[in-house]
Each structure stands twice: as C-alpha cells, then as structure tokens.
C-alpha positions as YAML, in Angstrom:
chain: A
units: angstrom
residues:
- id: 1
  name: MET
  ca: [-33.17, 2.00, -29.83]
- id: 2
  name: THR
  ca: [-30.39, 2.15, -27.25]
- id: 3
  name: ASN
  ca: [-31.27, 3.74, -23.94]
- id: 4
  name: PRO
  ca: [-28.66, 6.48, -23.35]
- id: 5
  name: ARG
  ca: [-29.18, 6.15, -19.58]
- id: 6
  name: LYS
  ca: [-27.42, 2.81, -19.79]
- id: 7
  name: HIS
  ca: [-24.19, 4.40, -21.05]
- id: 8
  name: PHE
  ca: [-23.39, 7.29, -18.73]
- id: 9
  name: ALA
  ca: [-19.76, 6.20, -18.19]
- id: 10
  name: LEU
  ca: [-20.67, 3.31, -15.91]
- id: 11
  name: VAL
  ca: [-18.71, 0.14, -16.36]
- id: 12
  name: SER
  ca: [-20.78, -3.02, -16.85]
- id: 13
  name: LEU
  ca: [-20.26, -5.71, -14.25]
- id: 14
  name: ALA
  ca: [-20.31, -9.45, -14.84]
- id: 15
  name: ALA
  ca: [-23.63, -11.22, -15.28]
- id: 16
  name: SER
  ca: [-23.29, -13.06, -12.00]
- id: 17
  name: THR
  ca: [-20.87, -13.73, -9.17]
- id: 18
  name: ALA
  ca: [-20.34, -16.69, -6.91]
- id: 19
  name: PHE
  ca: [-20.15, -15.10, -3.45]
- id: 20
  name: GLY
  ca: [-22.77, -15.36, -0.74]
- id: 21
  name: ALA
  ca: [-24.85, -18.22, 0.53]
- id: 22
  name: HIS
  ca: [-28.20, -16.87, -0.68]
- id: 23
  name: HIS
  ca: [-28.16, -15.78, -4.30]
- id: 24
  name: ALA
  ca: [-31.22, -13.91, -5.57]
- id: 25
  name: HIS
  ca: [-32.07, -14.72, -9.17]
- id: 26
  name: ALA
  ca: [-33.23, -12.44, -11.95]
- id: 27
  name: ALA
  ca: [-36.85, -12.55, -13.03]
- id: 28
  name: GLY
  ca: [-37.51, -14.48, -16.23]
- id: 29
  name: VAL
  ca: [-36.63, -13.76, -19.84]
- id: 30
  name: THR
  ca: [-33.96, -11.12, -20.47]
- id: 31
  name: ALA
  ca: [-35.32, -7.65, -21.14]
- id: 32
  name: GLY
  ca: [-35.36, -6.73, -24.83]
- id: 33
  name: THR
  ca: [-35.84, -10.33, -25.97]
- id: 34
  name: LEU
  ca: [-38.29, -10.70, -28.88]
- id: 35
  name: ILE
  ca: [-40.89, -13.42, -28.39]
- id: 36
  name: GLU
  ca: [-42.14, -14.24, -31.89]
- id: 37
  name: ASN
  ca: [-44.79, -16.66, -33.08]
- id: 38
  name: THR
  ca: [-46.44, -17.59, -36.37]
- id: 39
  name: ALA
  ca: [-49.54, -19.77, -36.62]
- id: 40
  name: SER
  ca: [-50.31, -22.13, -39.49]
- id: 41
  name: ALA
  ca: [-53.32, -23.99, -40.74]
- id: 42
  name: SER
  ca: [-53.80, -26.79, -43.29]
- id: 43
  name: TYR
  ca: [-56.93, -27.78, -45.10]
- id: 44
  name: GLY
  ca: [-58.01, -30.03, -47.94]
- id: 45
  name: THR
  ca: [-59.87, -29.06, -51.12]
- id: 46
  name: GLY
  ca: [-60.57, -31.39, -54.05]
- id: 47
  name: GLY
  ca: [-58.11, -34.00, -52.80]
- id: 48
  name: ALA
  ca: [-55.26, -31.51, -52.26]
- id: 49
  name: THR
  ca: [-53.89, -30.22, -48.94]
- id: 50
  name: THR
  ca: [-53.12, -26.54, -48.60]
- id: 51
  name: THR
  ca: [-51.12, -24.89, -45.80]
- id: 52
  name: VAL
  ca: [-51.35, -21.23, -44.93]
- id: 53
  name: ASN
  ca: [-49.39, -19.17, -42.38]
- id: 54
  name: SER
  ca: [-50.57, -16.27, -40.30]
- id: 55
  name: ASN
  ca: [-48.69, -13.09, -39.83]
- id: 56
  name: THR
  ca: [-45.86, -13.21, -37.25]
- id: 57
  name: VAL
  ca: [-46.57, -11.54, -33.94]
- id: 58
  name: SER
  ca: [-43.63, -10.10, -32.03]
- id: 59
  name: ILE
  ca: [-43.51, -9.17, -28.34]
- id: 60
  name: ARG
  ca: [-40.54, -7.34, -26.91]
- id: 61
  name: VAL
  ca: [-39.99, -8.27, -23.23]
- id: 62
  name: ASP
  ca: [-39.97, -5.21, -20.99]
- id: 63
  name: GLU
  ca: [-37.39, -4.69, -18.26]
- id: 64
  name: LEU
  ca: [-38.54, -5.58, -14.76]
- id: 65
  name: LEU
  ca: [-36.89, -3.41, -12.11]
- id: 66
  name: ASP
  ca: [-36.13, -5.39, -8.94]
- id: 67
  name: VAL
  ca: [-33.32, -5.36, -6.38]
- id: 68
  name: ALA
  ca: [-32.20, -7.09, -3.18]
- id: 69
  name: VAL
  ca: [-29.75, -5.91, -0.49]
- id: 70
  name: SER
  ca: [-28.36, -8.01, 2.38]
- id: 71
  name: SER
  ca: [-25.71, -7.76, 5.08]
- id: 72
  name: LEU
  ca: [-22.80, -10.20, 4.75]
- id: 73
  name: ASP
  ca: [-21.47, -9.71, 8.27]
- id: 74
  name: ALA
  ca: [-21.92, -12.51, 10.79]
- id: 75
  name: GLY
  ca: [-23.45, -10.71, 13.76]
- id: 76
  name: SER
  ca: [-22.43, -7.35, 15.14]
- id: 77
  name: VAL
  ca: [-19.08, -5.94, 14.00]
- id: 78
  name: PRO
  ca: [-16.92, -4.60, 16.86]
- id: 79
  name: LEU
  ca: [-16.23, -0.88, 16.45]
- id: 80
  name: ALA
  ca: [-13.31, 0.63, 18.32]
- id: 81
  name: ASP
  ca: [-11.63, 3.22, 16.10]
- id: 82
  name: SER
  ca: [-13.02, 2.12, 12.73]
- id: 83
  name: ALA
  ca: [-14.78, -0.86, 11.19]
- id: 84
  name: VAL
  ca: [-15.89, -2.10, 7.76]
- id: 85
  name: LEU
  ca: [-19.46, -3.25, 7.15]
- id: 86
  name: THR
  ca: [-20.09, -5.44, 4.09]
- id: 87
  name: TYR
  ca: [-23.33, -5.62, 2.13]
- id: 88
  name: ARG
  ca: [-24.43, -7.52, -0.96]
- id: 89
  name: LEU
  ca: [-26.39, -5.94, -3.79]
- id: 90
  name: ASP
  ca: [-28.28, -8.19, -6.23]
- id: 91
  name: ASN
  ca: [-29.94, -7.08, -9.45]
- id: 92
  name: THR
  ca: [-32.98, -9.36, -9.37]
- id: 93
  name: GLY
  ca: [-34.55, -7.72, -12.40]
- id: 94
  name: ASN
  ca: [-34.23, -9.07, -15.94]
- id: 95
  name: GLY
  ca: [-32.12, -6.30, -17.46]
- id: 96
  name: ALA
  ca: [-28.87, -4.46, -16.89]
- id: 97
  name: GLU
  ca: [-29.37, -1.78, -14.26]
- id: 98
  name: ALA
  ca: [-27.38, 0.64, -12.12]
- id: 99
  name: PHE
  ca: [-28.46, 1.43, -8.57]
- id: 100
  name: SER
  ca: [-28.11, 4.54, -6.43]
- id: 101
  name: ILE
  ca: [-26.64, 3.78, -2.99]
- id: 102
  name: ASN
  ca: [-27.66, 5.68, 0.13]
- id: 103
  name: VAL
  ca: [-26.04, 4.99, 3.51]
- id: 104
  name: THR
  ca: [-27.77, 6.11, 6.71]
- id: 105
  name: PRO
  ca: [-26.08, 5.65, 10.10]
- id: 106
  name: THR
  ca: [-29.05, 7.17, 11.94]
- id: 107
  name: VAL
  ca: [-31.42, 4.28, 12.60]
- id: 108
  name: SER
  ca: [-34.26, 4.20, 15.11]
- id: 109
  name: GLY
  ca: [-33.23, 2.33, 18.26]
- id: 110
  name: ASN
  ca: [-29.51, 2.96, 17.84]
- id: 111
  name: GLY
  ca: [-27.46, 3.26, 21.01]
- id: 112
  name: PHE
  ca: [-25.04, 5.39, 18.98]
- id: 113
  name: ASP
  ca: [-24.81, 6.63, 15.39]
- id: 114
  name: ALA
  ca: [-21.57, 5.70, 13.65]
- id: 115
  name: VAL
  ca: [-19.76, 8.22, 11.45]
- id: 116
  name: VAL
  ca: [-19.61, 7.14, 7.79]
- id: 117
  name: GLN
  ca: [-16.14, 7.68, 6.35]
- id: 118
  name: THR
  ca: [-16.10, 5.79, 3.04]
- id: 119
  name: ILE
  ca: [-18.49, 3.95, 0.73]
- id: 120
  name: ALA
  ca: [-16.81, 1.65, -1.79]
- id: 121
  name: ILE
  ca: [-17.63, -1.03, -4.35]
- id: 122
  name: ASP
  ca: [-15.67, -4.28, -4.34]
- id: 123
  name: SER
  ca: [-13.95, -3.62, -7.65]
- id: 124
  name: ASN
  ca: [-11.92, -6.84, -7.78]
- id: 125
  name: ASP
  ca: [-14.60, -9.07, -6.24]
- id: 126
  name: ASN
  ca: [-12.35, -10.51, -3.52]
- id: 127
  name: GLY
  ca: [-14.61, -9.73, -0.56]
- id: 128
  name: THR
  ca: [-12.02, -7.64, 1.29]
- id: 129
  name: TYR
  ca: [-12.04, -3.85, 1.52]
- id: 130
  name: GLU
  ca: [-8.81, -2.51, 0.01]
- id: 131
  name: PRO
  ca: [-8.24, 1.26, 0.18]
- id: 132
  name: GLY
  ca: [-6.90, 2.55, -3.11]
- id: 133
  name: VAL
  ca: [-8.17, -0.51, -4.96]
- id: 134
  name: ASP
  ca: [-11.92, -0.60, -4.42]
- id: 135
  name: THR
  ca: [-14.01, 2.06, -6.15]
- id: 136
  name: VAL
  ca: [-15.07, 4.83, -3.78]
- id: 137
  name: ILE
  ca: [-18.44, 6.48, -4.39]
- id: 138
  name: THR
  ca: [-20.17, 9.38, -2.68]
- id: 139
  name: ASN
  ca: [-23.34, 8.85, -0.68]
- id: 140
  name: GLY
  ca: [-26.26, 8.82, -3.12]
- id: 141
  name: ALA
  ca: [-24.12, 8.01, -6.17]
- id: 142
  name: ALA
  ca: [-24.73, 5.07, -8.47]
- id: 143
  name: THR
  ca: [-23.03, 1.72, -8.87]
- id: 144
  name: PRO
  ca: [-21.79, 0.53, -12.23]
- id: 145
  name: GLU
  ca: [-24.42, -1.37, -14.20]
- id: 146
  name: LEU
  ca: [-25.16, -4.84, -12.97]
- id: 147
  name: ALA
  ca: [-26.30, -7.37, -15.56]
- id: 148
  name: ALA
  ca: [-29.48, -9.30, -14.85]
- id: 149
  name: ASP
  ca: [-28.67, -11.70, -12.01]
- id: 150
  name: GLY
  ca: [-25.47, -9.73, -11.31]
- id: 151
  name: SER
  ca: [-24.21, -8.98, -7.84]
- id: 152
  name: THR
  ca: [-21.60, -6.85, -6.13]
- id: 153
  name: ARG
  ca: [-20.46, -5.97, -2.62]
- id: 154
  name: ILE
  ca: [-20.73, -2.59, -0.97]
- id: 155
  name: PHE
  ca: [-18.24, -1.69, 1.76]
- id: 156
  name: VAL
  ca: [-19.09, 0.99, 4.34]
- id: 157
  name: VAL
  ca: [-16.22, 2.21, 6.51]
- id: 158
  name: VAL
  ca: [-17.38, 3.80, 9.77]
- id: 159
  name: THR
  ca: [-15.77, 5.30, 12.85]
- id: 160
  name: GLN
  ca: [-16.99, 5.56, 16.41]
- id: 161
  name: PRO
  ca: [-18.13, 9.00, 17.58]
- id: 162
  name: SER
  ca: [-16.31, 10.38, 20.58]
- id: 163
  name: GLY
  ca: [-17.89, 9.68, 23.94]
- id: 164
  name: THR
  ca: [-19.54, 6.41, 22.89]
- id: 165
  name: THR
  ca: [-20.07, 4.08, 25.81]
- id: 166
  name: ASP
  ca: [-18.54, 0.64, 25.52]
- id: 167
  name: GLY
  ca: [-21.05, -2.08, 24.61]
- id: 168
  name: LEU
  ca: [-23.66, 0.13, 22.95]
- id: 169
  name: ALA
  ca: [-25.24, -1.19, 19.75]
- id: 170
  name: GLY
  ca: [-25.70, 0.70, 16.50]
- id: 171
  name: GLN
  ca: [-26.89, -0.03, 12.98]
- id: 172
  name: VAL
  ca: [-26.14, 1.35, 9.52]
- id: 173
  name: ARG
  ca: [-28.74, 1.10, 6.74]
- id: 174
  name: VAL
  ca: [-27.75, 0.72, 3.09]
- id: 175
  name: THR
  ca: [-30.48, 1.38, 0.54]
- id: 176
  name: ALA
  ca: [-30.27, 0.61, -3.18]
- id: 177
  name: GLN
  ca: [-32.72, 1.98, -5.73]
- id: 178
  name: ALA
  ca: [-32.88, 1.30, -9.46]
- id: 179
  name: LEU
  ca: [-31.49, 4.30, -11.31]
- id: 180
  name: THR
  ca: [-34.23, 4.07, -13.93]
- id: 181
  name: GLY
  ca: [-36.86, 4.62, -11.26]
- id: 182
  name: ALA
  ca: [-38.81, 3.06, -8.42]
- id: 183
  name: GLY
  ca: [-42.32, 3.15, -7.03]
- id: 184
  name: THR
  ca: [-45.45, 1.09, -6.74]
- id: 185
  name: PRO
  ca: [-45.15, -2.31, -8.44]
- id: 186
  name: GLY
  ca: [-46.40, -2.00, -12.00]
- id: 187
  name: THR
  ca: [-45.22, 1.59, -12.44]
- id: 188
  name: SER
  ca: [-43.92, 1.93, -16.00]
- id: 189
  name: PHE
  ca: [-41.18, 4.09, -17.51]
- id: 190
  name: ALA
  ca: [-41.85, 4.28, -21.24]
- id: 191
  name: GLY
  ca: [-38.92, 3.42, -23.49]
- id: 192
  name: LEU
  ca: [-36.38, 3.23, -20.67]
- id: 193
  name: GLY
  ca: [-36.03, -0.54, -20.50]
- id: 194
  name: GLN
  ca: [-33.12, -2.54, -21.83]
- id: 195
  name: GLY
  ca: [-33.56, -3.17, -25.55]
- id: 196
  name: GLY
  ca: [-35.86, -0.22, -26.09]
- id: 197
  name: GLY
  ca: [-38.94, -1.51, -24.31]
- id: 198
  name: ASP
  ca: [-40.50, -0.09, -21.18]
- id: 199
  name: ALA
  ca: [-39.09, -0.47, -17.67]
- id: 200
  name: VAL
  ca: [-41.64, -1.77, -15.18]
- id: 201
  name: VAL
  ca: [-41.26, -1.67, -11.40]
- id: 202
  name: GLY
  ca: [-41.35, -5.15, -9.89]
- id: 203
  name: ALA
  ca: [-42.50, -6.53, -6.55]
- id: 204
  name: THR
  ca: [-39.54, -5.06, -4.63]
- id: 205
  name: THR
  ca: [-40.61, -1.53, -5.70]
- id: 206
  name: ALA
  ca: [-37.08, -1.35, -7.24]
- id: 207
  name: ASN
  ca: [-35.89, -0.23, -3.81]
- id: 208
  name: ALA
  ca: [-34.40, -2.41, -1.07]
- id: 209
  name: ASN
  ca: [-32.31, -1.98, 2.05]
- id: 210
  name: ALA
  ca: [-30.43, -3.91, 4.70]
- id: 211
  name: LEU
  ca: [-29.04, -3.14, 8.15]
- id: 212
  name: GLY
  ca: [-25.48, -3.77, 9.26]
- id: 213
  name: ALA
  ca: [-24.94, -4.13, 13.01]
- id: 214
  name: LEU
  ca: [-22.18, -2.61, 15.16]
- id: 215
  name: ILE
  ca: [-21.16, -2.98, 18.78]
- id: 216
  name: ALA
  ca: [-19.07, -0.28, 20.42]
- id: 217
  name: SER
  ca: [-15.84, -1.85, 21.56]
- id: 218
  name: SER
  ca: [-13.78, 0.71, 23.41]
- id: 219
  name: ALA
  ca: [-11.31, 0.65, 26.27]
- id: 220
  name: SER
  ca: [-9.76, 3.07, 28.73]
- id: 221
  name: VAL
  ca: [-6.74, 2.90, 31.01]
- id: 222
  name: ALA
  ca: [-6.41, 3.59, 34.72]
- id: 223
  name: LEU
  ca: [-2.99, 4.13, 36.33]
- id: 224
  name: VAL
  ca: [-2.26, 3.39, 39.99]
- id: 225
  name: LYS
  ca: [1.14, 4.33, 41.38]
- id: 226
  name: SER
  ca: [2.53, 2.95, 44.64]
- id: 227
  name: PHE
  ca: [5.92, 2.68, 46.32]
- id: 228
  name: THR
  ca: [7.92, 0.75, 48.85]
- id: 229
  name: ILE
  ca: [11.03, 1.91, 50.79]
- id: 230
  name: VAL
  ca: [14.07, 0.11, 52.09]
- id: 231
  name: ASP
  ca: [16.31, 2.30, 54.24]
- id: 232
  name: PRO
  ca: [20.02, 1.71, 54.94]
- id: 233
  name: PHE
  ca: [19.18, 0.26, 58.36]
- id: 234
  name: GLY
  ca: [16.85, -2.47, 57.12]
- id: 235
  name: GLY
  ca: [13.73, -0.47, 57.84]
- id: 236
  name: ALA
  ca: [11.22, 1.40, 55.66]
- id: 237
  name: LYS
  ca: [11.94, 5.01, 56.58]
- id: 238
  name: PRO
  ca: [12.31, 7.69, 53.87]
- id: 239
  name: VAL
  ca: [15.75, 8.84, 54.97]
- id: 240
  name: PRO
  ca: [18.72, 9.82, 52.81]
- id: 241
  name: GLY
  ca: [20.21, 6.71, 51.21]
- id: 242
  name: ALA
  ca: [16.89, 4.83, 51.24]
- id: 243
  name: VAL
  ca: [15.91, 3.07, 48.02]
- id: 244
  name: VAL
  ca: [12.37, 3.76, 46.77]
- id: 245
  name: THR
  ca: [10.76, 1.23, 44.40]
- id: 246
  name: PHE
  ca: [7.93, 2.78, 42.41]
- id: 247
  name: THR
  ca: [5.27, 0.51, 40.89]
- id: 248
  name: ILE
  ca: [2.89, 1.80, 38.20]
- id: 249
  name: ALA
  ca: [-0.03, -0.51, 37.40]
- id: 250
  name: ALA
  ca: [-1.85, 0.12, 34.11]
- id: 251
  name: THR
  ca: [-5.28, -1.55, 33.86]
- id: 252
  name: ALA
  ca: [-7.49, -1.46, 30.77]
- id: 253
  name: SER
  ca: [-11.27, -1.64, 31.06]
- id: 254
  name: GLY
  ca: [-13.92, -2.14, 28.39]
- id: 255
  name: SER
  ca: [-14.48, -4.74, 25.67]
- id: 256
  name: GLY
  ca: [-11.90, -3.33, 23.26]
- id: 257
  name: ALA
  ca: [-8.18, -2.74, 23.51]
- id: 258
  name: VAL
  ca: [-5.85, 0.23, 23.74]
- id: 259
  name: ASN
  ca: [-2.86, 0.52, 21.45]
- id: 260
  name: ASP
  ca: [0.57, 2.12, 21.68]
- id: 261
  name: LEU
  ca: [0.34, 2.41, 25.48]
- id: 262
  name: HIS
  ca: [3.34, 4.19, 27.02]
- id: 263
  name: VAL
  ca: [4.01, 4.67, 30.72]
- id: 264
  name: ILE
  ca: [6.07, 7.81, 31.34]
- id: 265
  name: ASP
  ca: [7.31, 9.03, 34.69]
- id: 266
  name: ALA
  ca: [9.77, 11.73, 35.80]
- id: 267
  name: ILE
  ca: [12.39, 11.03, 38.43]
- id: 268
  name: PRO
  ca: [11.22, 12.86, 41.59]
- id: 269
  name: ALA
  ca: [13.25, 15.85, 42.76]
- id: 270
  name: GLY
  ca: [15.46, 14.98, 45.69]
- id: 271
  name: THR
  ca: [16.13, 11.48, 44.40]
- id: 272
  name: THR
  ca: [18.55, 9.84, 41.97]
- id: 273
  name: TYR
  ca: [17.54, 7.19, 39.45]
- id: 274
  name: VAL
  ca: [19.04, 3.72, 40.02]
- id: 275
  name: ALA
  ca: [20.58, 2.70, 36.70]
- id: 276
  name: ASN
  ca: [18.96, -0.23, 34.82]
- id: 277
  name: SER
  ca: [16.27, -0.65, 37.49]
- id: 278
  name: VAL
  ca: [13.30, -0.41, 35.10]
- id: 279
  name: ALA
  ca: [11.20, -3.56, 34.67]
- id: 280
  name: LEU
  ca: [8.05, -4.40, 32.71]
- id: 281
  name: GLY
  ca: [5.90, -7.12, 34.21]
- id: 282
  name: GLY
  ca: [8.86, -8.28, 36.26]
- id: 283
  name: THR
  ca: [11.22, -8.47, 33.26]
- id: 284
  name: ALA
  ca: [14.27, -6.23, 33.57]
- id: 285
  name: LEU
  ca: [14.83, -3.63, 30.84]
- id: 286
  name: THR
  ca: [17.95, -1.71, 29.89]
- id: 287
  name: ASP
  ca: [18.11, 2.06, 30.03]
- id: 288
  name: ALA
  ca: [19.38, 2.40, 26.46]
- id: 289
  name: ALA
  ca: [17.16, 2.93, 23.41]
- id: 290
  name: ASP
  ca: [17.72, -0.58, 22.13]
- id: 291
  name: GLY
  ca: [15.50, -3.51, 21.27]
- id: 292
  name: ASP
  ca: [13.57, -3.74, 24.51]
- id: 293
  name: ALA
  ca: [10.53, -1.73, 25.60]
- id: 294
  name: GLY
  ca: [12.20, 0.71, 27.98]
- id: 295
  name: VAL
  ca: [14.23, 3.90, 27.91]
- id: 296
  name: ALA
  ca: [15.46, 5.55, 31.12]
- id: 297
  name: SER
  ca: [17.80, 8.30, 32.24]
- id: 298
  name: ALA
  ca: [18.42, 10.59, 35.19]
- id: 299
  name: SER
  ca: [15.38, 12.63, 34.15]
- id: 300
  name: GLY
  ca: [12.77, 9.89, 33.77]
- id: 301
  name: ILE
  ca: [11.52, 6.64, 32.24]
- id: 302
  name: ASP
  ca: [9.45, 5.73, 29.16]
- id: 303
  name: VAL
  ca: [8.18, 2.15, 28.88]
- id: 304
  name: THR
  ca: [6.13, 0.88, 25.93]
- id: 305
  name: ILE
  ca: [3.45, -1.60, 26.95]
- id: 306
  name: GLY
  ca: [1.88, -1.55, 23.48]
- id: 307
  name: THR
  ca: [-1.53, -3.19, 23.16]
- id: 308
  name: LEU
  ca: [-3.55, -3.87, 26.30]
- id: 309
  name: ALA
  ca: [-6.93, -5.56, 26.08]
- id: 310
  name: GLY
  ca: [-9.85, -4.62, 28.29]
- id: 311
  name: GLY
  ca: [-9.59, -6.42, 31.61]
- id: 312
  name: ALA
  ca: [-5.81, -6.86, 31.37]
- id: 313
  name: SER
  ca: [-3.12, -5.18, 33.47]
- id: 314
  name: SER
  ca: [0.58, -4.52, 33.16]
- id: 315
  name: THR
  ca: [3.08, -3.16, 35.70]
- id: 316
  name: VAL
  ca: [6.16, -0.99, 35.37]
- id: 317
  name: THR
  ca: [8.68, -0.63, 38.20]
- id: 318
  name: PHE
  ca: [11.80, 1.47, 38.70]
- id: 319
  name: GLN
  ca: [13.96, 2.62, 41.61]
- id: 320
  name: THR
  ca: [15.45, 5.83, 42.94]
- id: 321
  name: THR
  ca: [17.63, 6.67, 45.90]
- id: 322
  name: ILE
  ca: [16.76, 9.49, 48.28]
- id: 323
  name: ASN
  ca: [19.58, 12.07, 48.19]
...
C-alpha cells in the first residue's frame, strides 16, 4: 500500500549527491524490501532420497527515520548588511523522507540575534544561493523528499539588526525533523513507512540540528574638516582675496566597509569657488559630471569616494576665494 504522505506535491530528490567532505550514509536495507527465505530438508527412505521445502517466510523491512544536519561554512561568516549561511541536510534513514525545517536566530550566548530574511533549498545543487532560482520555503515548512542516503543544502539569508556592535558573534540554528514523526528511538508509526511497513525512529530521534556562526562586520565614517589660508600678501590672514583650501578627511572604523560614500559640501557664503580645484586623495578632478568622481559648481561639491574599508581614510580638497 502506498503511503499518501509521501506524495503531497513534494518533488523527489536524487538518491545521493557528491558535495561535502563528510557524507552520512543511510542505515541498511532499503525500507519496503522483502526479505524472503525458504528452508529445505532431504532424507532417505528405502534407498531413495526425498527433499521437502518449508513454507516461505517474508519480512518487510520497516523504514528507519534518521537525519543529520551540518554547517558547511568555514568559520564565522562576516555579516555587514546581509549574509548567507549554508547547511547540509542528510537523510540517514533507509527510506525516502521529507523533513520540516525550522530556523532559529535566537541562540543562548549570542552577542546579537540576526534577522532571518529567506530560507531556501539549493534547487540546482550548485552550492551557491541564487535568488529566483533556489526554492524558497517558509520557516517550519518541509523539504522535498530525500531518497535514502540523499542530501541537499539549505541556505539561510540573514541581515544584521540595527545598532549591532562591530565584532559581536551570533549563531543561527537550523533544525530538521522527519515529517513522518520523531521521538524516542524505537518509537513506531504504524503503516507510515516506505513500502507500506512501519516507520521507526532511529538513534538520531529523527531530529537533528546544526549551528551556523556569524560575526558582525560593520563600519562607520568620521569626517574631519580643516582649512589653510594664503592671503594676497604671502601671509595666512582671512582677508578679501585670500584663497582658502578646505580639506575633508573621511575615516572608516570597524571591521567591515562602507559603500557608496559621498562627500558633499556647500561653498561658504562670502566666498567664491575656485574652478576645477576639487581633488580626491591628491588627484585633481574636473567640475563637470563626467567620468571622474567629482562634480562641483558655484554652490558646492559632491565627490564619490565609493567603498571605504574599516581603518582606511580618504581626503577631499577644494578651494574658495574670500570675496
């Protein structure tokens, strides 16, 4: 008798996959297999030999429910804006089974709790999370069926909560449980095994979990503005006609990086911008909106620094003349 639970619109996955250094193997003979045996005996009477056979005994192998989950990430994954954690799910039982997936970002000892955005199954088995390609599931939903000894990857996309301090550590737990049921080893579910036999909970309790590790990797920017003056008489007095060179130093701190960093400044009242005086890191920029990183006019400047890693600095300079 076919177990209808095994056909609730889940797509069967391949019997096994090649990824991962440690592959957990299914337990023994495939569920539903018939182990049959017939005994025979021979004896002699009056010079003749007679052979007789016993009845055939038949044993249908029950399904053993077992599962393993492991993290595939090498060490802690840096988390700035978002990150992808990768886990491996192995069906170590001896029959086809689907597994419910629960993701918990709240783990005892966490320095911060990540925000879970997406849970997905590696639908094309290439090991890389691909939005729009990999199969997204809701928290608590089931995977497609995995054949005995079958494996798949689970991707968990997380973001960093606001206010997280750089360098804090966090973990995300992924738990997989056999959809047929779980519990104390030896617990039996009558008639729910592959091939019509029973399903029996194995040593893993048909429930397993693994932790993925994160490290907060954020950055912030500090701006320091300074100026120098050269007056028309060779001194440094702020008199009409003096040229003021403004220097804006942008310094990033933290273990991460900032992106799309712009330095914007208005031309001070009482002064006139010196055309084409903008420079980034000592390299002159044009005022026009062309291929370089700067735009400037009589009203102000806008210089694109772009990406700046924690611990790095960049400077923007421009000049005005006191009216």
